[in-house]
C-alpha angles and dihedrals in degrees: 000000000000126000095257092053091048090051091051093051091049090050093050091049091049091050093050091048093048090048091051092049094048093052096035093239132129121270089244092053091046091051093049092045093049091047094048096046097040099251091127092048089052095050090046094049094043098039094122093062101026096056089059090062129071119277088245090058091049091050091050091048092049090049092051091050091049092047090053088051095053102274118127126183127167 
């Protein structure tokens, strides 16, 4: 595994953890939710721009994508 791939994986893990913390859900639930409602696909596809933003911004962006795809958390 090269350094760029390792950085991406670390970023995805950090985003999932931050998402779970923000919505007071488990990491496993956050992962499944983000997978089902396309939040992970978004963060994967938009990594080049998203990783330059704060984790809070990434969490908000993932939430908005999931919400548009039928996911709703409060």
